[in-house]
C-alpha positions in Angstrom: 0.0 0.0 0.0 1.3 3.4 -1.0 1.2 6.7 0.9 0.1 9.6 -1.2 0.9 13.3 -0.9 -2.2 15.6 -0.9 -2.7 19.3 -1.6 -6.1 20.9 -0.9 -7.6 24.1 -2.4 -10.7 25.6 -0.8 -11.2 25.5 2.9 -14.8 26.3 3.4 -17.2 23.8 5.0 -16.7 21.1 2.5 -13.0 21.7 2.1 -12.5 21.2 5.9 -14.5 18.0 5.6 -12.2 16.7 2.9 -9.2 17.7 5.0 -10.6 15.7 8.0 -11.1 12.7 5.7 -7.5 12.8 4.5 -6.2 13.3 8.0 -8.2 10.4 9.3 -6.5 8.2 6.6 -3.0 9.2 7.7 -1.7 5.8 7.0 -2.6 6.3 3.3 -2.3 10.1 2.8 -0.1 12.9 3.9 -1.6 16.4 3.5 1.4 18.6 2.6 -0.2 21.9 1.7 -3.3 24.1 1.9 -4.7 26.9 -0.3 -7.5 29.4 0.0 -8.0 33.0 -1.3 -9.3 33.9 2.2 -6.1 34.5 4.1 -7.9 34.6 7.5 -9.5 31.2 6.8 -6.3 29.8 5.5 -4.4 30.9 8.6 -7.0 29.5 11.0 -7.1 26.0 9.3 -3.3 25.9 9.1 -3.1 26.6 12.8 -5.7 24.0 13.8 -4.4 21.3 11.5 -0.7 21.9 11.9 -0.2 22.1 8.2 2.2 25.0 7.7 2.8 25.1 4.0 0.0 27.5 2.8 -0.8 29.3 -0.4 -3.3 31.7 -1.8 -2.8 30.5 -5.4 -3.4 26.9 -6.4 -1.1 27.0 -9.4 1.8 28.0 -7.2 0.9 25.4 -4.6 0.9 22.6 -7.2 4.1 23.8 -8.8 6.1 23.9 -5.6 4.6 20.9 -3.8 4.0 18.4 -6.6 1.3 16.4 -4.8 0.0 13.0 -5.9 -3.6 14.0 -5.1 -5.1 17.4 -5.7 -8.4 18.1 -3.8 -10.4 21.2 -4.5 -13.6 22.3 -2.8 -14.9 25.2 -4.8 -18.2 26.6 -6.0 -19.6 24.9 -9.2 -18.3 27.7 -11.5 -14.7 26.8 -10.6 -14.1 23.4 -12.1 -12.3 23.4 -15.5 -9.5 25.7 -14.4 -8.7 23.5 -11.5 -8.6 20.3 -13.6 -6.4 22.1 -16.1 -4.0 22.8 -13.3 -4.1 19.1 -12.3 -3.1 18.2 -15.8 -0.4 20.9 -16.0 1.2 19.6 -12.8 0.8 15.9 -13.5 -1.2 14.8 -10.4 -2.2 11.2 -10.1 -5.7 11.8 -8.7 -8.3 14.5 -8.3 -11.1 14.8 -5.6 -13.7 17.5 -6.1 -17.2 18.5 -5.3 -20.5 17.9 -7.1 -22.0 19.1 -9.4 -19.0 18.1 -11.5 -19.7 21.0 -13.9 -22.3 23.7 -14.8 -22.9 22.4 -18.4 -22.5 19.1 -20.2 -19.9 20.8 -22.4 -17.7 21.4 -19.3 -18.4 18.0 -17.8 -17.4 16.3 -21.1 -14.2 18.5 -21.2 -13.2 17.6 -17.6 -13.9 13.9 -18.1 -11.9 13.9 -21.3 -8.9 15.7 -19.7 -8.8 13.2 -16.9 -9.0 10.2 -19.2 -6.4 11.5 -21.6 -4.0 12.3 -18.9 -4.5 9.2 -16.7 -5.9 11.1 -13.8 -8.1 9.1 -11.4 -10.8 11.5 -10.5 -13.7 11.2 -8.0 -16.7 13.4 -7.5 -18.3 13.8 -4.0 -21.3 11.7 -4.3 -20.3 10.4 -0.9 -23.7 9.9 0.7 -23.8 6.3 -0.5 -21.4 5.7 2.4 -24.1 6.6 4.9 -25.3 3.7 7.1 -28.8 4.1 5.7 -27.7 3.7 2.1 -25.4 0.9 2.9 -28.3 -0.9 4.6 -30.4 -0.3 1.5 -27.7 -1.7 -0.7 -27.3 -4.8 1.5 -31.1 -5.5 1.4 -31.1 -5.2 -2.4 -28.0 -7.3 -2.9 -29.3 -10.0 -0.6 -32.2 -10.6 -2.9 -34.8 -9.8 -0.2 -36.8 -7.7 -2.6 -36.3 -10.0 -5.5 -35.2 -8.7 -8.9 -35.3 -4.9 -9.2 -38.2 -3.6 -11.2 -38.2 0.1 -10.5 -36.2 2.8 -8.8 -37.6 6.1 -7.5 -35.5 9.0 -6.2 -37.0 12.2 -4.7 -35.2 15.3 -3.3 -36.8 18.6 -2.1 -33.5 20.4 -2.7 -33.1 21.2 -6.3 -31.3 19.3 -9.0 -27.7 20.5 -8.8 -27.8 20.4 -5.0 -29.1 16.8 -4.4 -30.3 15.7 -7.8 -26.8 14.9 -9.0 -26.3 12.8 -5.8 -29.4 10.8 -6.2 -28.9 10.1 -9.9 -25.5 8.7 -9.0 -27.1 6.5 -6.3 -29.7 5.3 -8.8 -26.9 4.1 -11.1 -25.0 2.6 -8.1 -28.0 0.7 -6.7 -28.6 -0.6 -10.3 -25.2 -2.1 -10.4 -23.6 0.7 -12.5 -25.7 0.1 -15.6 -26.0 2.7 -18.3 -29.2 4.5 -19.3 -30.8 4.0 -22.7 -33.2 6.9 -22.9 -34.8 9.6 -20.8 -38.0 11.7 -20.8 -38.2 14.8 -18.7 -40.2 17.8 -17.5 -38.9 21.0 -15.8 -40.6 23.9 -14.2 -39.5 27.3 -12.8 -36.6 29.7 -13.4 -35.8 31.0 -9.9 -33.0 28.6 -9.2 -31.3 29.1 -12.6 -29.5 32.1 -11.1 -28.3 30.2 -8.0 -24.7 29.3 -7.6 -25.9 25.7 -8.0 -28.0 26.5 -11.1 -31.1 24.3 -11.8 -34.7 24.5 -12.7 -36.9 24.9 -9.7 -38.3 21.4 -10.3 -37.5 18.4 -12.5 -39.4 15.2 -13.1 -37.9 12.5 -15.2 -38.1 8.9 -16.3 -35.0 6.9 -17.1 -34.9 3.6 -19.0 -31.7 1.7 -18.2 -30.2 -0.8 -20.6 -31.0 -3.7 -18.3 -34.7 -2.9 -18.5 -35.0 -1.2 -15.1 -37.4 1.8 -15.0 -36.2 4.7 -12.9 -37.9 8.0 -11.9 -36.4 11.1 -10.3 -38.0 14.2 -8.8 -35.9 17.2 -7.7 -37.2 20.4 -6.3 -39.9 21.9 -4.2 -42.8 20.0 -5.8 -41.3 16.6 -4.9 -42.9 14.5 -2.1 -41.8 15.6 1.3 -40.8 13.1 4.0 -39.0 15.4 6.5 -40.4 18.9 6.4 -38.2 20.0 9.4 -35.0 19.0 7.7 -34.9 20.6 4.2 -31.4 19.3 3.1 -32.2 15.7 4.3 -35.8 15.7 2.8 -35.1 13.0 0.2 -35.6 9.3 -0.4 -34.3 6.5 -2.6 -36.8 3.7 -3.1 -36.0 0.4 -4.8 -38.9 -1.8 -5.9 -38.5 -5.5 -6.7 -40.5 -8.6 -7.5 -40.8 -9.5 -3.8 -41.1 -6.1 -2.1 -39.3 -2.8 -1.8 -36.8 -0.9 0.4 -35.9 2.7 0.9 -33.3 5.0 2.5 -32.7 8.7 3.1 -29.6 10.8 3.9 -30.7 11.3 7.5 -30.0 7.8 8.7 -33.4 6.3 8.1 -34.3 3.2 6.1 -37.3 0.9 5.6 -38.2 -2.4 4.0 -41.2 -4.5 3.1 -39.4 -7.7 1.8 -39.6 -11.4 1.8 -37.6 -11.4 5.0 -40.0 -9.1 7.0 -42.9 -11.6 6.8 -45.6 -9.1 5.8 -44.5 -6.3 8.0 -42.9 -2.9 7.1 -39.7 -2.7 9.0 -38.2 0.8 9.8 -34.7 1.5 11.0 -33.0 4.6 12.1 -29.2 5.2 12.5 -27.1 8.3 13.1 -28.5 11.3 11.3 -26.8 13.4 8.6 -25.2 15.8 11.1 -23.6 12.9 13.0 -22.3 11.2 9.8 -21.4 13.9 7.3 -17.8 14.2 8.4 -17.3 10.5 9.2 -18.3 9.2 5.8 -15.4 11.2 4.2 -13.0 8.7 5.7 -14.1 5.5 3.9 -14.8 7.6 0.8 -11.2 8.7 0.6 -9.8 5.3 1.7 -11.4 3.9 -1.4 -9.5 6.5 -3.4 -6.2 5.3 -1.9 -7.2 1.7 -2.7 -7.9 2.7 -6.4 -4.5 4.4 -6.6 -2.9 1.2 -5.4 -4.9 -1.1 -7.7 -6.5 -0.1 -11.0 -9.1 -2.9 -10.6 -10.5 -1.3 -7.4 -12.4 1.5 -9.3 -13.9 4.0 -6.9 -17.7 4.0 -6.9 -17.7 7.8 -7.3 -15.3 7.8 -10.3 -15.6 10.6 -12.8 -16.9 8.4 -15.7 -19.9 7.3 -13.7 -20.4 10.9 -12.5 -20.3 12.0 -16.1 -23.0 9.5 -17.1 -25.2 10.7 -14.3 -24.7 14.3 -15.4 -25.4 13.3 -19.0 -28.7 11.6 -17.9 -29.8 14.8 -16.1 -28.9 17.0 -19.0 -30.8 14.6 -21.2 -33.9 15.1 -19.0 -33.5 18.8 -19.4 -33.1 18.6 -23.1 -36.2 16.3 -23.3 -38.2 18.9 -21.4 -37.0 21.8 -23.7 -37.6 19.9 -26.9 -40.7 17.9 -25.9 -39.3 14.6 -27.0 -37.7 11.3 -25.8 -33.9 11.6 -25.7 -31.7 8.7 -26.4 -28.3 8.2 -24.8 -25.4 8.7 -25.1 -25.9 12.4 -26.1 -24.2 13.2 -29.3 -22.0 16.3 -29.6 -22.0 16.9 -25.8 -19.5 19.7 -26.2 -22.2 21.8 -27.8 -25.0 21.3 -25.2 -25.7 23.9 -22.5 -29.1 23.1 -21.1 -29.0 25.6 -18.3 -28.4 28.5 -20.7 -31.2 27.3 -22.8 -33.6 27.1 -19.8 -32.7 30.7 -18.9 -33.9 31.9 -22.3 -36.6 29.4 -23.1 -38.5 28.7 -19.9 -41.5 30.9 -19.2 -41.3 33.6 -16.5 
């Protein structure tokens, strides 16, 4: 097992969570440098973490430190430039936040850069490491619900906040299968100007190549299960030939399966606040394992993340053009669904 040198740019809430995850894996990673444009924040994190090599410019940090892993936790409009720096300075791996881009054009560009330069990149769809989602996966994999027939994901937070997460989890729970076609509807322009730009609501159907039907709802018109916890108001439900099971990101899960003998069984583990920092540890350990062994591909790898992004963009394209959209999308470098929504959706 190797030990990999890490440099981190962006030390806000998520950046600090990434930092904790790397530090908790100190047998696999050594964090050698930190970067942030906020000098006060940078100084505070340096002091509390004991990491003394600090920078306000990511390019300079990478040039001087030459890390194996570059982690950046920035707002969605800062993606391509960071990946270009990773290529320039020949890092082995990238870890960054969702959404992976603000357009399919950018997502395709980033994915291509990583593939062409042999960079192992992961996108933070880390909620699958929550105890509730792991329980759901174990129920599905055990065969208790029989063969999967349908998957349904709902999130009250809008598409680029939690929708990208839950599309990734739909792919994951379906064994990584690819989508064949999509059909979508969108509504509302208010969130298009957010720093995580999205329509206010999206409803979509996805047909996977293995025949599984999947449905996703993102935004304020989605079903609500936890009105007092906006960011955890979500659910992933998997239906099968012998029952169904579900999980949310606040530690709750449920199942009506062949093993529950006619009863609906509900479970509740640690909530999101209790787990959000802890799950970064196994998430990043799996990155180290992938760096050690090419066959241990990370479940949050960039190619899977790109396909999830492509599905969501296809749903948006379907809504704008009132048609079924087949995948993969052709000429992704020319597609910018968010910009089209800004001009084409009604006020």
